N, C-alpha and C positions, 0 to 999 in steps of 0.2 A: 207550955213547955219552957223550961228554963235552959238556956244554953250558956256554957261557960268555956271559952277557948283561950288558951294561953299561946300566943304566937311563939314559935321556936326562935332561938337566938341565931341559929345558923343551920346550914344543910337543909334548906327547904326550897320548894318551887312554888311559884304563883300559878294557880290553875283557875281559868275562868269557870264560873258557875255553869256556863252552857255545857261544858264537858261533863261535869259531875251529874247534871240533871238531864243529859241528852236523852230524848225519848227513843232513839233508834240505835244507840250504841250499847252493846252488851257489856256485862261486867268485865269480860276478858278484853274487849276492845278498849275500854276505859283504862284498865290496868296496863295494857301494853302501851297506850298513848302516854300515860303518866310516867311510866318507867323510862320511856325514851326522852321525855321532856326533862326528866330529873338528871340526865347525864350531863357532864360538863361539855362546854362548847367544842372542846378538842377531841371528844370521843367520836369514834367511827364504828360503833357497834351495830351490826346489821339487826334487822327486826327479829329474825328467827333466833338469834343468840339472846336477845332480850326476852323473848318468849320462853326459851329454855330456862333462863335464870329466874323468870317470874313464875315458873311452874305451869305454864300454859301448854297443853298437849297439842299435837300436830293438827288434828281436825279443828279444834277450837281456835288455834292460831290462824288457820286459813280463813275461817269465818270472821275472826276479828279483823284480819288484814283487809278482807273484802269490805267490811263495814267502814273502816277508816278511809279506804279508797273512794267508796261511794259518797261519803259525807265531806270529802275534800280536806281531811286532816292529813292524808298521806298521798303523795304523788311519786311515781317512779317511771323511769325510762330505761330502755335497753339500747345501749350505744356501742358502736364498734369504732376503734381508733384506726389509724392508718396502718398499724402493724397487724391488724386483724384480731386484736384482743377485745373481748367483750367486757362491758361493765354495766352495772345497774345502779345509777345514781338514784338516791331516794331523798325526798324532802318531807319532813314531818313537822307539823306546826300546831300551835295551841289555839288557832282559829282556822276555820275553813278558808282555803285559798283557791282561787280560780286557777285554771291551767296556765294562763299567762303570768300570773303572780308567782306561781310555783317555779316556772322557768326562769323568771327574773331572780328569784332567790338562788336557784341552782347555779346560775351564771354569775352570781356575785353582784347583781344589780338590786337596787332598792325597789320593791314593788309599790304599786299605788297604795295610798293609805286605805286601810280597811274601814268599811262603814260601821263595824261593830263598835258600840259605845264603850265597851269595857276594854278594848284593845285597839287604840287608834293606829298603832304600828305593830304589825304582827310579829311576835317573837317566835322564831322558828329554830328547830334543831338544825345542826349543820348537815349538809348532804353527806350521805354515807356511801361513796362509790365502792363497788366490789369488783375489781378487775380480775378476770380469769382467762386462761387460754382455752378452756373448754368448760362445758357445763359441769359443775361440781357434783360429786356423787354423795349420796347419803346425807343430804342436808334437810333441815326441817322446813325450809322456806319453799313454798310452791312457786317455782319460777317458770311454769309452763305458759306458753302463749298459744292462742288458737291458731291452727293452720290457716293459710291464706285461702279462703274459699274462692272458687272460680267466679262467683258473683259478689264478692265482698265489696268491690268498688261501687257497684250499682246499689248494693244494700246500704252503704254509707250515704250515697246520694239520696236514696229514698227516705232514710231516717232524717237527713237534713231538711228535706222538703216537708216532712211531717212537722218538724220542729218550727219551721218558718210559719206554718199555719196555726200551730198550737204552742204558744210561748211557754206554757207550763212544762213542756217536754224538751226544753233546751238541753243540749248535751255538749260537753267539752270535746275537743278533738280526740283525746284519749278514750273517752267513753264511746265516741262514734266508731273508732277503730275496733274496740272490744265487742261492740254489738253488731257491727257490720256483717260478720259471717252468719249470724242468726237471721238478719233481714234478707241476706242473700239466699238463704235456704228457703225462705218464703217465696222469693221470686223463682227459684229453681222448681218449686212445687206448683207453679202456675198462678200464684197470687199476683194481683195488680197493685199499683200504688194506692188505688182507692180502697182495696181490701186491707192493705197494711194500715192506712190512715184510720179507717173505721175501727179496726181492732185495737189500735193504740190510744185513740182519743175518746171513744165512746164511754160515758159513765166515769170520767176521771173524778177522783176525790178533790175536795177543796179544803186546804191547799194541797198541792203535790209537793211532798217534802223531799222525795228522792226521785228525780226524773229518770235517772239511769236505772234505779232499782225497779220502778214500776214498768219501765220499757222492757227490761230484760224478762220480768215475770210474764208480761203479756205476750212477748215474742215466743217464749217457751210454752206457756200454757195454752195459747190459742193457735199453735203451729198447725197449719192445714195438713191433711193427709198427703202422703207422696202421690204424685201423679201416676196413674196406672202405666204399666210397661206397654210400650207400643207393640201392636201385633206385627208379626212378620209380613212384609209386603208380598202379595201373591206373585207367582211367576208370570212374566209377560207372555202375551199371546204369541203363538208362532204358527207358521203354515205347516200342515202335515206333509211329510216327505213321501207319503204313500200315494197310491193312485187317485185317492179322492180329492186331494188338494185343499181340504177344508182347513179353517183356522181353529185351533184348539188351545187350551191352557194346560201345559204339562204339570204333572204333580212333582216330578223331580227333574229329569232332563230328557224325557222321552222325545223322540223325533217324529213318531207317528201317532195318530189318534188311536183311540181304543178299538174302533171298528177295524182299522187297517192292521193293527197288531193281531187281532183275533183271526182275520182272514189269512194273514201270512203264517200263522202257527199251523204246523202239520196236525191233521186230525187222524189219530191212530185208532182204527176200529178192530184191531186184531183181538184184543181182549174180549170185547163184546161178542165177536163171532165165535171165539173159542168157548165162551160160556154158553152160548146158544147150542152149539154142537154137543156139549156135555149134557145139557138138559134133554135134548132129543134122544140121545143114547140111553139115558136113564129111563125115559118113558117107554122106549121100545123094549128094554130089558124087563121092565115091570109087566108089560103086556104079554111077553113071551112066557113068563113064569106064572101068570095067573091061570087057574083051572078053566078048561073050556066048558 
């Protein structure tokens, strides 16, 4: 195949081949990444606005953003200043960055040189903070965060312990925080650290290209069934307050055993006696009417 390319004289961006040929980035993710990288350094356009301009719909945008986060091309944080206003700084780059390098870029520090041969010094887009007094309404960007699971801290510790034993599942601090509620749900359902380790590490592919992605998939797909609801504890034994003095287990709040309750109940035989009298009268009447 013959290829003929004329480089443009102006208005172009240098893009690593790794992005164009990336095996796990969808076309929407690549388009969104290239769109952001093509913006001038002074631009502060949020990702969802780029997606709108690029014709990427909401669902596709959320998937593309998740892919960029998982592959390290996008990093974001949720911060609150002293006045209580929230912002979401974002760093997008043309090479994958570690969490530490992304923080260095966000804070205006030079990160460690990247080992990528095509880009010894990562070129990154300027962080795009978006300060708001409250959560914006009717925006295309999905800014939801998982609620703090009651066992999220233990879940993060469990995931970190698994990663220490299996280096292919190393996770950044941000990834640990995102996946901790799922691991906490495992613990809430009665799973042990050994159960979690076996589910996450057995049969891993070689190589593991997205530790966070495969960890999330296995945490969701292999989630154990919820623990059965505990049965109500039986009522404690008590001594019968009746004359027997025996120990019995009440059903509700009885103070006497069944036998004492029966013995104490009045036994009314009036109805039976009346029925017997009516029957005898009917027999006598029938005998009197019968022919002699």
